C-alpha positions as a Python dict, from the first residue, in 0.01 Angstrom:
ca = {
    (1, 'X'): (0, 0, 0),
    (2, 'X'): (181, 331, 27),
    (3, 'X'): (381, 255, -289),
    (4, 'X'): (63, 153, -468),
    (5, 'X'): (-109, 476, -364),
    (6, 'X'): (191, 681, -481),
    (7, 'X'): (182, 509, -818),
    (8, 'X'): (-192, 583, -850),
    (9, 'X'): (-132, 946, -759),
    (10, 'X'): (128, 975, -1033),
    (11, 'X'): (-160, 933, -1278),
    (12, 'X'): (-317, 1256, -1145),
    (13, 'X'): (-68, 1480, -1325),
    (14, 'X'): (-168, 1326, -1659),
    (15, 'X'): (-537, 1346, -1582),
    (16, 'X'): (-516, 1712, -1474),
    (17, 'X'): (-329, 1806, -1792),
    (18, 'X'): (-579, 1625, -2016),
    (19, 'X'): (-879, 1765, -1825),
    (20, 'X'): (-749, 2122, -1837),
    (21, 'X'): (-674, 2104, -2209),
    (22, 'X'): (-1008, 1950, -2307),
    (23, 'X'): (-1201, 2172, -2063),
    (24, 'X'): (-1044, 2488, -2207),
    (25, 'X'): (-1109, 2381, -2567),
    (26, 'X'): (-1469, 2284, -2494),
    (27, 'X'): (-1536, 2606, -2305),
    (28, 'X'): (-1411, 2815, -2600),
    (29, 'X'): (-1629, 2606, -2834),
    (30, 'X'): (-1934, 2646, -2608),
    (31, 'X'): (-1897, 3023, -2575),
    (32, 'X'): (-1830, 3062, -2949),
    (33, 'X'): (-2101, 2831, -3081),
    (34, 'X'): (-2377, 2893, -2824),
    (35, 'X'): (-2349, 3252, -2692),
    (36, 'X'): (-2721, 3284, -2602),
    (37, 'X'): (-2712, 2961, -2403),
    (38, 'X'): (-2398, 3072, -2217),
    (39, 'X'): (-2558, 3411, -2142),
    (40, 'X'): (-2865, 3234, -2000),
    (41, 'X'): (-2655, 3004, -1782),
    (42, 'X'): (-2444, 3297, -1662),
    (43, 'X'): (-2758, 3485, -1563),
    (44, 'X'): (-2899, 3192, -1366),
    (45, 'X'): (-2576, 3069, -1206),
    (46, 'X'): (-2374, 3390, -1180),
    (47, 'X'): (-2259, 3337, -817),
    (48, 'X'): (-2123, 2987, -889),
    (49, 'X'): (-1877, 3074, -1167),
    (50, 'X'): (-1604, 3242, -964),
    (51, 'X'): (-1647, 2991, -679),
    (52, 'X'): (-1611, 2707, -931),
    (53, 'X'): (-1284, 2848, -1070),
    (54, 'X'): (-1154, 2904, -715),
    (55, 'X'): (-1232, 2541, -621),
    (56, 'X'): (-1061, 2412, -936),
    (57, 'X'): (-742, 2597, -854),
    (58, 'X'): (-766, 2491, -489),
    (59, 'X'): (-809, 2127, -583),
    (60, 'X'): (-513, 2144, -821),
    (61, 'X'): (-302, 2308, -549),
    (62, 'X'): (-390, 2038, -294),
    (63, 'X'): (-326, 1762, -549),
    (64, 'X'): (21, 1893, -632),
    (65, 'X'): (102, 1953, -264),
    (66, 'X'): (-15, 1599, -192),
    (67, 'X'): (208, 1454, -466),
    (68, 'X'): (521, 1665, -417),
    (69, 'X'): (522, 1638, -36),
    (70, 'X'): (474, 1260, -37),
    (71, 'X'): (820, 1165, 88),
    (72, 'X'): (854, 1471, 313),
    (73, 'X'): (531, 1395, 500),
    (74, 'X'): (602, 1033, 595),
    (75, 'X'): (635, 895, 945),
    (76, 'X'): (520, 1135, 1219),
    (77, 'X'): (389, 1383, 960),
    (78, 'X'): (171, 1128, 778),
    (79, 'X'): (-144, 1292, 920),
    (80, 'X'): (-70, 1609, 719),
    (81, 'X'): (-30, 1402, 405),
    (82, 'X'): (-368, 1235, 463),
    (83, 'X'): (-521, 1577, 538),
    (84, 'X'): (-400, 1710, 198),
    (85, 'X'): (-549, 1406, 27),
    (86, 'X'): (-884, 1458, 202),
    (87, 'X'): (-886, 1828, 100),
    (88, 'X'): (-813, 1727, -259),
    (89, 'X'): (-1103, 1482, -260),
    (90, 'X'): (-1339, 1735, -102),
    (91, 'X'): (-1245, 1983, -374),
    (92, 'X'): (-1323, 1724, -641),
    (93, 'X'): (-1662, 1651, -486),
    (94, 'X'): (-1744, 2024, -465),
    (95, 'X'): (-1658, 2062, -834),
    (96, 'X'): (-1883, 1765, -912),
    (97, 'X'): (-2174, 1909, -709),
    (98, 'X'): (-2151, 2248, -882),
    (99, 'X'): (-2141, 2102, -1233),
    (100, 'X'): (-2424, 1863, -1146),
    (101, 'X'): (-2637, 2166, -1061),
    (102, 'X'): (-2569, 2312, -1407),
    (103, 'X'): (-2640, 1983, -1583),
    (104, 'X'): (-2948, 1912, -1372),
    (105, 'X'): (-3084, 2260, -1445),
    (106, 'X'): (-3052, 2194, -1818),
    (107, 'X'): (-3268, 1883, -1777),
    (108, 'X'): (-3510, 2003, -1504),
    (109, 'X'): (-3496, 2384, -1487),
    (110, 'X'): (-3630, 2561, -1182),
    (111, 'X'): (-3611, 2896, -1012),
    (112, 'X'): (-3693, 3102, -1322),
    (113, 'X'): (-3996, 3266, -1476),
    (114, 'X'): (-4058, 3418, -1817),
    (115, 'X'): (-3998, 3330, -2178),
    (116, 'X'): (-3687, 3210, -2355),
    (117, 'X'): (-3571, 3563, -2433),
    (118, 'X'): (-3678, 3739, -2112),
    (119, 'X'): (-3627, 3531, -1801),
    (120, 'X'): (-3628, 3640, -1439),
    (121, 'X'): (-3436, 3439, -1185),
    (122, 'X'): (-3678, 3389, -895),
    (123, 'X'): (-3468, 3152, -684),
    (124, 'X'): (-3105, 3059, -741),
    (125, 'X'): (-3143, 2789, -474),
    (126, 'X'): (-3424, 2624, -674),
    (127, 'X'): (-3217, 2651, -991),
    (128, 'X'): (-2913, 2500, -819),
    (129, 'X'): (-3094, 2230, -619),
    (130, 'X'): (-3317, 2117, -905),
    (131, 'X'): (-3497, 1781, -932),
    (132, 'X'): (-3208, 1608, -1111),
    (133, 'X'): (-2935, 1740, -882),
    (134, 'X'): (-2922, 1469, -613),
    (135, 'X'): (-2963, 1177, -854),
    (136, 'X'): (-2679, 1324, -1060),
    (137, 'X'): (-2463, 1366, -750),
    (138, 'X'): (-2506, 1000, -657),
    (139, 'X'): (-2468, 871, -1011),
    (140, 'X'): (-2162, 1076, -1104),
    (141, 'X'): (-1982, 1019, -774),
    (142, 'X'): (-2015, 642, -813),
    (143, 'X'): (-1936, 663, -1185),
    (144, 'X'): (-1620, 866, -1118),
    (145, 'X'): (-1499, 608, -866),
    (146, 'X'): (-1567, 328, -1118),
    (147, 'X'): (-1401, 521, -1400),
    (148, 'X'): (-1096, 589, -1184),
    (149, 'X'): (-1077, 219, -1103),
    (150, 'X'): (-1098, 132, -1472),
    (151, 'X'): (-814, 375, -1553),
    (152, 'X'): (-597, 228, -1279),
    (153, 'X'): (-678, -125, -1400),
    (154, 'X'): (-585, -29, -1758),
    (155, 'X'): (-261, 128, -1634),
    (156, 'X'): (-175, -185, -1433),
    (157, 'X'): (-254, -407, -1734),
    (158, 'X'): (-33, -198, -1962),
    (159, 'X'): (251, -200, -1710),
    (160, 'X'): (205, -577, -1663),
    (161, 'X'): (236, -638, -2037),
    (162, 'X'): (536, -408, -2064),
    (163, 'X'): (713, -560, -1760),
    (164, 'X'): (1055, -712, -1818),
    (165, 'X'): (1088, -922, -1501),
    (166, 'X'): (871, -1171, -1318),
    (167, 'X'): (885, -953, -1003),
    (168, 'X'): (757, -652, -1196),
    (169, 'X'): (480, -860, -1361),
    (170, 'X'): (377, -993, -1021),
    (171, 'X'): (360, -639, -879),
    (172, 'X'): (140, -506, -1160),
    (173, 'X'): (-77, -819, -1156),
    (174, 'X'): (-141, -747, -786),
    (175, 'X'): (-198, -381, -863),
    (176, 'X'): (-463, -465, -1124),
}
């Protein structure tokens, strides 16, 4: 199981690179194409932006520490390895919860008063913990687990088809 987990974790480097590239491109497009919308969201969720960036870097740090210390933290130090993995997962969940607040606000806004051009933020808590927030948290957490499983299954299928020996095919069949 440890070898299987290490192989799964190897996929994280690819997923972080793809996520960072697409996220950066989409952020530039959003700011460029919808400046009024971005200004509105910044006004409502100002305290969450820097915390969000901090959590992203923290999660990336824990993920890379988890991966690169894999062999070093075996045996008696295995608890530290598991601890890094738990911190990485907590970081991912915190990122999910923050972005769900933004998405939920766009569907069920709360905590503001005024017109489109002149809003007043009355409660950042109501804006953050809007009506769609908890359903989004549940839905996206389960969806991310399913999506991750689908990616791992696709990886195992590809490696199975590319295998050159029966032992390798058996391993990736089991992995899938």
